[in-house]
Structures are given as C-alpha cells and as structure tokens.
C-alpha positions as CSV (number, residue, x, y, z in Angstrom):
1,M,5.0,1.8,27.3
2,A,4.8,4.5,24.5
3,A,5.0,3.3,20.9
4,K,8.1,4.0,19.1
5,K,7.7,7.2,17.1
6,L,8.4,6.5,13.3
7,N,9.1,9.1,10.6
8,S,5.6,8.4,9.2
9,M,4.1,9.4,12.5
10,R,6.2,12.5,12.7
11,F,5.3,13.4,9.2
12,L,1.5,13.1,9.9
13,E,1.8,15.1,13.0
14,S,3.6,17.8,11.1
15,Q,0.7,17.9,8.7
16,G,-1.9,18.0,11.5
17,V,-3.2,14.7,10.7
18,A,-4.8,12.5,13.4
19,Y,-4.1,8.7,13.4
20,E,-4.3,5.7,15.4
21,V,-1.3,3.3,15.8
22,C,-2.3,-0.4,15.3
23,N,0.3,-3.0,16.3
24,F,0.5,-6.6,15.3
25,P,3.2,-9.4,15.2
26,E,6.1,-8.5,13.0
27,T,5.8,-12.0,11.4
28,I,2.6,-11.0,9.7
29,H,3.3,-9.5,6.3
30,A,-0.1,-9.9,4.4
31,A,-2.7,-7.3,4.7
32,D,-5.5,-9.8,4.9
33,E,-3.8,-11.4,7.9
34,V,-3.3,-8.0,9.5
35,A,-7.0,-7.3,9.1
36,H,-7.9,-10.7,10.8
37,T,-5.4,-10.1,13.6
38,L,-6.6,-6.5,14.3
39,G,-10.3,-7.2,13.8
40,F,-10.9,-5.1,10.8
41,A,-12.4,-5.9,7.4
42,A,-9.7,-6.7,4.8
43,S,-11.3,-4.0,2.7
44,Q,-10.0,-1.5,5.4
45,V,-6.4,-2.6,5.6
46,Y,-4.3,-1.5,2.6
47,K,-1.0,-2.9,1.3
48,T,1.6,-0.7,-0.4
49,L,2.8,-2.4,-3.7
50,V,5.8,-1.2,-5.7
51,V,5.0,-1.3,-9.4
52,M,7.7,-0.7,-12.1
53,L,6.8,1.4,-15.1
54,P,8.4,0.5,-18.6
55,T,11.2,2.9,-17.7
56,D,11.8,1.0,-14.5
57,K,10.6,4.0,-12.5
58,P,8.8,2.8,-9.4
59,V,5.4,4.0,-8.3
60,L,3.5,3.0,-5.1
61,V,0.0,1.6,-5.4
62,L,-2.1,1.1,-2.4
63,V,-4.7,-1.7,-2.5
64,S,-6.9,-3.3,0.1
65,G,-6.1,-6.8,1.5
66,E,-8.9,-8.4,-0.3
67,R,-8.1,-7.2,-3.8
68,T,-5.3,-7.8,-6.2
69,I,-3.9,-5.5,-9.0
70,H,-5.1,-6.1,-12.5
71,R,-1.9,-5.0,-14.3
72,K,-3.6,-4.3,-17.6
73,Q,-6.2,-2.1,-16.0
74,L,-3.6,-0.3,-13.9
75,A,-1.4,0.3,-16.9
76,L,-4.3,1.9,-18.7
77,A,-5.1,4.1,-15.7
78,L,-1.5,5.3,-15.5
79,G,-1.3,5.9,-19.3
80,T,1.2,3.2,-20.2
81,R,0.9,0.1,-22.3
82,R,2.6,-2.2,-19.6
83,L,4.0,-2.4,-16.2
84,R,5.3,-5.0,-13.8
85,M,5.4,-5.8,-10.1
86,A,8.6,-5.1,-8.6
87,T,10.5,-8.2,-7.1
88,H,11.0,-8.3,-3.4
89,R,14.6,-7.4,-3.9
90,E,13.7,-4.5,-6.2
91,A,10.9,-3.2,-3.9
92,E,13.4,-3.2,-0.8
93,A,16.2,-1.7,-2.9
94,C,14.3,1.2,-4.2
95,T,12.4,2.0,-1.0
96,G,14.9,1.1,1.6
97,L,12.1,-0.6,3.5
98,K,11.4,-4.3,4.1
99,V,8.7,-5.9,2.2
100,G,5.8,-6.2,4.8
101,G,6.7,-2.7,6.0
102,I,6.8,-0.6,2.7
103,S,4.8,2.7,3.4
104,A,4.0,5.7,1.3
105,L,3.9,7.7,4.4
106,A,7.5,6.7,5.3
107,L,8.8,7.6,1.7
108,T,7.3,11.1,1.2
109,H,10.9,12.4,0.9
110,R,11.5,10.1,-2.0
111,R,8.6,11.7,-3.9
112,F,7.4,8.4,-5.4
113,P,4.1,8.8,-7.4
114,V,1.4,7.4,-5.1
115,Y,-1.9,5.8,-6.3
116,I,-4.8,4.5,-4.2
117,D,-7.2,2.0,-5.6
118,R,-10.6,3.7,-6.0
119,P,-12.6,1.6,-3.5
120,A,-10.8,3.5,-0.7
121,A,-12.6,6.7,-1.8
122,A,-15.9,5.2,-0.3
123,L,-14.3,4.6,3.1
124,D,-13.8,7.1,6.0
125,K,-10.6,5.5,7.3
126,I,-8.2,2.8,6.3
127,L,-5.0,1.2,7.8
128,V,-1.7,1.6,6.0
129,S,1.8,0.5,7.0
130,A,3.8,2.9,9.1
131,G,7.0,1.9,7.5
132,Q,7.9,-0.9,9.9
133,R,6.8,-4.4,10.0
134,G,4.2,-4.9,12.8
135,I,2.8,-1.3,12.7
136,D,0.0,0.1,10.8
137,L,-1.6,3.5,11.1
138,R,-5.3,4.2,10.8
139,L,-6.3,7.5,9.4
140,A,-8.9,9.3,7.3
141,V,-8.7,8.6,3.7
142,A,-9.1,12.3,2.7
143,D,-6.0,13.1,4.9
144,L,-4.0,10.3,3.4
145,V,-4.7,11.5,-0.2
146,R,-3.9,15.2,0.8
147,V,-0.7,14.6,2.5
148,L,0.7,12.1,-0.1
149,G,-0.6,14.1,-3.2
150,A,-2.1,10.7,-4.1
151,A,-4.5,10.0,-7.0
152,F,-7.3,7.5,-7.0
153,V,-7.1,4.9,-9.9
154,D,-9.0,1.8,-10.9
155,A,-6.2,-0.7,-10.2
156,T,-7.8,-3.9,-9.1
157,L,-10.4,-6.7,-9.4
158,P,-11.6,-8.7,-6.4
159,Q,-8.8,-10.9,-4.9
160,I,-8.5,-14.3,-6.6
161,A,-6.4,-16.9,-4.6
162,D,-3.6,-14.4,-3.6
163,S,-2.6,-14.0,-7.2
164,I,-2.2,-11.1,-9.6
165,V,-4.3,-11.3,-12.6
166,A,-2.1,-10.6,-15.7
167,D,-3.2,-10.7,-19.2
168,G,-5.7,-13.5,-18.6
169,G,-3.6,-15.7,-16.3
170,P,-2.6,-15.7,-12.7
171,V,1.0,-14.7,-11.7
172,V,2.0,-15.5,-8.1
173,A,2.9,-12.5,-6.2
174,S,3.3,-11.4,-2.7
175,S,0.8,-9.3,-0.8
176,A,3.3,-7.1,1.0
177,I,2.0,-4.0,2.9
C-alpha cells in the first residue's frame, strides 16, 4: 500500500529533494523513542520545538532526540535576552499541527523562522517530522537547510534526563517532534 502523500512530501518533491518515508506507531511522540523504534541513532532523529520570543513570536528549532535546548544559549544565538518554550496548547495553536507531528516542512507557507542545532551540520542525513504523528522523513541536511531557509545555531547541551536546562535549573518539558 502506498504511503499517504503529505504536504511536506509534495513540497520536497516540488523542490527536487529526495527523501525516504519512515513510519512508526503514532503513539510515539518523542524523538529518542522514534530513533529506537526505527533503528537510528538519536543524534539522527530531530524534533521540532516551538520557541516563543519575548514578543510572543514563534520560531521553530530543530534539535536531535539526544539533546535539549539550553534557553540562555539559544537566546544569545537569536540575539535576544530571553525566550520560552511554547506550551503544548500554544505550539498546536500557532502551527495547526499536533505535538508529536510538528514539522517545519509542513509549515513552509507560514514562514516561521527555522533554526537547526549546529550538530546537524556534521551529518549527511537526518530524520524530521513529516507533519503527522507516526511519519518522519529522512533527507540530506543540506537540502533541508536550503528548502527551509534555515540557519544553524548553537542551541543545545547534551540531553539531561528529558529536561530543558534553564538558568541553572531543569524545567520539565516535552520532547515533541
């Protein structure tokens, strides 16, 4: 049976970008679990996080399943003094997608600024959400950066117990992709 064609796939095809569809159970919402299920290293599976700037303008930040955003470091990279993670409700409201299926590729028409954590620059290919829970797309990092107009930033520190390190202390957060 052919896979359902999503807008993200149509967009990549319109841009001449090769990709591989990777399916997994819709009940899995964490990038590290996706990696385990599909047999990839967590460093190759990227989650899309919605980050709110002080003006409440959302930006999308792609980070690997093994890493966590360091808010102070990311704020510095984005030229602001502070930022915050969107709540699940905010992320879904501003993207129109469900947490666990948020995808920069499915949101190109929304023109969100997109940033990719710098470790991705060292990889040939990564997996990112296709815009629906249970479907990731594996594609070349160079192609992803080009079609999204994304910029690399230093956004993370190594993952510490599924938390986001914020101003010296952990803040519980989801690892939605």
